Steps between C-alpha positions, in 0.01 A plus 500: 500500500493625859170681432348181363635294789350742750167499303519876451465424131288211373543465118221336309678235292266342249743299289843341531730410212823306487797707395504335161157647424597859591433627145142368517444665838640828362263485204204454739609806694551710191162392364330584831373141525550469877290579803780520756871444513702230325784317668798346320635190672876439483648170614866402517 
């Protein structure tokens, strides 16, 4: 996180998924159906 905060690393996030849809996000990664990174959103 410090590297992202300092902008030393700038990940290319193309899609976000709620935590409940993690299996779908994982299938997309396994199937190489993404252009960049996926982010899972977790809320309390």
